[in-house]
C-alpha positions in Angstrom: -52.1 -2.6 26.1 -50.0 -1.6 23.2 -49.6 2.0 22.3 -51.4 1.6 19.0 -54.4 -0.1 20.7 -54.4 2.7 23.3 -54.4 5.4 20.6 -57.2 3.6 18.7 -59.2 3.5 21.9 -58.6 7.2 22.5 -59.7 8.0 18.9 -62.9 5.9 19.3 -63.7 7.6 22.6 -63.2 11.0 21.0 -65.5 10.0 18.1 -68.0 8.7 20.6 -68.0 11.9 22.6 -68.7 13.9 19.4 -71.7 11.7 18.5 -73.1 12.1 22.1 -72.8 15.8 21.8 -74.4 15.8 18.4 -77.3 13.6 19.7 -77.8 16.1 22.6 -78.0 19.0 20.2 -80.4 17.2 17.9 -82.6 16.3 20.9 -82.6 19.8 22.2 -83.6 21.1 18.8 -86.3 18.5 18.5 -88.0 19.8 21.6 -89.0 22.8 19.6 -90.5 20.9 16.7 -93.4 22.9 15.3 -95.2 20.1 13.5 -95.3 16.3 13.2 -93.1 16.1 10.0 -90.4 18.1 11.6 -90.6 16.0 14.7 -90.2 12.8 12.7 -87.2 14.2 10.8 -85.5 15.2 14.0 -86.3 11.8 15.5 -84.7 10.0 12.6 -81.6 12.1 13.0 -81.5 11.3 16.7 -82.0 7.6 15.9 -79.1 7.6 13.5 -76.9 9.4 16.0 -77.8 6.8 18.6 -76.9 3.9 16.3 -73.5 5.5 15.6 -72.9 5.9 19.3 -73.7 2.2 19.9 -71.4 1.2 17.0 -68.5 3.3 18.3 -69.1 2.1 21.8 -68.8 -1.6 20.6 -65.6 -0.7 18.8 -64.2 1.0 21.9 -65.1 -2.1 24.0 -63.2 -4.2 21.5 -60.1 -2.1 21.8 -60.3 -2.2 25.6 -60.5 -6.0 25.8 
């Protein structure tokens, strides 16, 4: 694997790690939702974070092939 590809894979992995940490924070905050609207809002944020994680994971897989 070329150094540029390895650096790109490392960067994607770092981004992926950040998104996973963000999703964990959103999830933990969502457990304390006080009403349905707040729960829905937090669920949407978590869903968005999970989509980003999937996207970055796909990019990372592409770099590793």
